C-alpha positions in Angstrom: 108.4 102.3 99.4 110.0 104.0 102.4 112.2 103.0 105.3 111.9 105.2 108.3 112.5 105.6 112.0 109.8 107.3 114.1 110.7 110.7 115.8 109.8 109.2 119.2 112.8 106.9 118.9 115.3 109.8 118.5 113.5 111.9 121.1 114.1 109.3 123.7 117.4 107.9 122.5 119.1 110.8 120.7 122.4 109.0 120.3 120.8 106.2 118.2 121.8 105.7 114.6 121.0 103.0 112.0 122.8 102.2 108.8 120.5 100.4 106.4 122.0 98.5 103.4 119.5 97.7 100.7 120.7 94.9 98.4 119.0 93.8 95.2 119.7 90.9 92.8 121.5 89.0 95.5 122.6 85.3 95.3 121.9 83.6 98.6 121.4 80.1 97.3 124.7 78.3 97.8 127.0 77.5 100.7 130.2 79.5 100.9 133.4 78.0 102.5 135.1 81.4 102.6 132.3 83.0 104.5 132.2 80.0 106.9 135.9 80.5 107.6 135.2 84.2 108.3 132.4 83.3 110.7 134.6 80.9 112.6 137.3 83.5 112.8 134.8 86.0 114.2 133.7 83.5 116.8 137.2 82.8 117.9 137.8 86.6 118.4 134.8 86.7 120.7 135.9 83.6 122.7 139.4 85.0 123.1 138.4 88.5 124.2 138.8 88.7 128.0 136.6 91.8 128.1 133.6 89.6 127.2 134.0 87.3 130.2 131.2 89.3 131.9 129.5 90.1 128.6 126.5 91.8 130.2 128.8 94.5 131.5 130.6 95.0 128.2 129.8 98.7 127.3 128.3 98.0 123.9 126.0 95.3 125.4 125.3 97.1 128.6 123.9 100.1 126.7 121.4 97.8 124.9 120.4 96.1 128.1 119.6 99.6 129.5 117.5 100.4 126.5 115.5 97.2 126.9 114.8 98.2 130.5 113.6 101.6 129.2 111.2 99.7 126.9 109.9 97.7 129.8 111.6 94.5 128.7 113.7 92.4 131.1 117.0 92.0 129.2 117.6 88.7 130.9 114.4 87.2 129.7 114.4 89.2 126.4 118.0 89.6 125.6 119.2 92.0 122.9 120.3 90.0 119.8 123.9 90.9 120.3 123.9 89.8 123.9 122.3 86.5 122.9 124.8 86.0 120.1 127.8 86.7 122.3 126.6 84.4 125.0 126.0 81.6 122.6 129.4 82.0 121.0 131.2 82.3 124.4 129.6 79.0 125.4 131.7 77.3 122.7 128.9 76.5 120.3 129.6 77.1 116.6 126.9 79.1 114.9 125.2 77.2 112.1 125.8 78.3 108.5 122.2 79.0 107.6 122.9 80.9 104.3 125.3 83.6 103.1 123.3 86.6 104.2 122.8 85.3 107.8 126.5 84.4 108.0 127.3 88.0 107.0 125.0 89.4 109.6 126.7 87.2 112.2 130.2 88.0 111.1 129.5 91.8 111.4 127.7 91.4 114.7 130.5 89.4 116.3 133.3 91.5 115.0 131.8 94.9 115.9 129.6 93.7 118.8 126.5 95.4 117.4 123.0 94.2 116.4 123.0 93.4 112.7 120.1 91.7 110.9 118.0 91.9 107.9 114.6 91.4 106.3 113.5 90.0 103.0 111.6 92.8 101.3 109.6 90.6 99.0 106.8 90.4 101.5 106.7 94.2 102.2 103.3 95.7 101.4 103.7 99.2 102.8 106.6 101.1 104.3 109.1 99.7 106.7 109.1 101.6 110.0 110.9 101.4 113.3 108.9 102.9 116.1 106.7 102.4 119.1 104.0 99.8 118.7 100.3 100.6 119.1 99.8 97.0 120.3 97.5 95.8 117.6 100.3 94.8 115.2 100.8 91.1 114.5 104.0 89.2 115.2 104.4 85.6 113.8 107.2 83.7 115.4 110.2 82.8 113.3 109.9 79.1 112.3 106.4 78.9 113.8 104.2 81.3 111.9 101.0 79.9 113.3 102.0 81.2 116.7 101.0 84.9 116.6 101.0 87.6 119.3 100.8 91.3 119.6 103.6 93.5 120.8 103.3 95.6 123.9 102.1 99.2 123.4 105.2 101.4 123.2 107.5 98.6 122.5 109.9 99.5 119.7 109.2 97.3 116.7 110.1 97.1 113.0 106.9 96.6 111.1 105.2 96.8 107.7 102.8 99.8 107.8 100.8 98.2 105.0 99.5 95.2 106.9 100.8 95.6 110.5 103.2 92.6 110.2 106.0 92.9 112.8 109.4 92.1 111.3 111.2 92.4 114.6 110.0 92.8 118.2 111.9 94.6 121.0 113.9 96.7 118.6 116.6 94.0 118.0 115.3 91.2 120.1 113.5 88.7 117.9 112.7 88.4 114.2 109.4 87.4 112.8 108.7 84.7 110.2 107.3 86.8 107.3 110.5 88.6 106.5 112.9 85.7 107.2 116.0 85.3 105.1 115.9 82.2 102.9 118.1 80.8 100.1 115.6 82.4 97.7 116.0 86.0 99.2 117.3 88.4 96.5 116.0 91.8 97.9 116.9 92.7 101.4 117.2 95.5 103.9 120.1 95.0 106.4 120.2 97.0 109.6 123.3 97.9 111.6 122.4 99.5 114.9 124.6 101.9 116.9 124.2 103.3 120.4 126.8 105.1 122.5 129.5 104.4 123.3 130.1 103.0 119.8 132.0 105.6 117.7 130.5 106.8 114.5 133.6 105.9 112.6 133.4 102.3 113.8 129.7 102.2 112.9 130.5 103.4 109.4 133.4 100.9 109.1 131.1 98.1 109.9 128.6 99.1 107.3 131.2 99.4 104.6 132.7 96.0 105.5 129.2 94.5 105.2 128.8 96.0 101.8 132.1 94.5 100.7 131.1 91.1 102.0 127.8 91.3 100.1 129.6 92.3 96.9 132.2 89.5 97.2 129.8 86.7 98.2 126.3 87.6 97.1 126.8 89.9 94.1 123.9 92.2 93.1 123.8 95.9 93.8 123.7 97.7 97.2 122.7 101.1 98.5 123.7 102.3 102.0 121.8 104.9 104.0 122.3 106.4 107.4 119.1 107.1 109.3 119.5 109.8 111.9 117.4 112.6 113.4 118.5 114.8 110.5 117.5 112.2 107.9 114.9 109.9 109.5 113.7 108.2 106.3 114.6 107.3 102.7 112.9 105.9 99.6 113.8 102.5 98.3 
């Protein structure tokens, strides 16, 4: 089983990097008051940051909006996940505590202002690949798996090469239903995405903090890998 990024991605966006944290034997079944407190703290940091008043112009969000335009996606209609998360948090709405893993994704996203999300690997039949869509892959909407559609040809998707199931459309826009994180999830791949102007040291710090949160709140074992042009894939 392999996790990879297609060469076309690095050819068009050479500054892109992805840390992938693979966790096994995780406990995601119970609520966690300490994680909830960290989530509320991260939300407060976003609400109190004056640089996020015009969040669309915030450099780390503006870069993703530009990338979505490159993909042919209107970032207002199809917002990058980090833009949507910041907008929702700035509106004053508390994020729901869905489960431990999702809370950790949101804490890291809010604190470092980067896309962070994950997929349950129990459903993976082939390899997990980020790259341009052919257009015949199948995306089942999160929470409504009967609603299916195909991505646009050339759209950057995360998908299962074994059955064509799309785990995430629009790079970091919307997750699909098959790989959703549930209280029963024990084996997961977590992605932390970086585009300039995010510094490499900050990207690395975010990945290490995520690993620490997993160890303290979910247990299990973790492996962390950086996917780059020099190392575009790794075996699970």
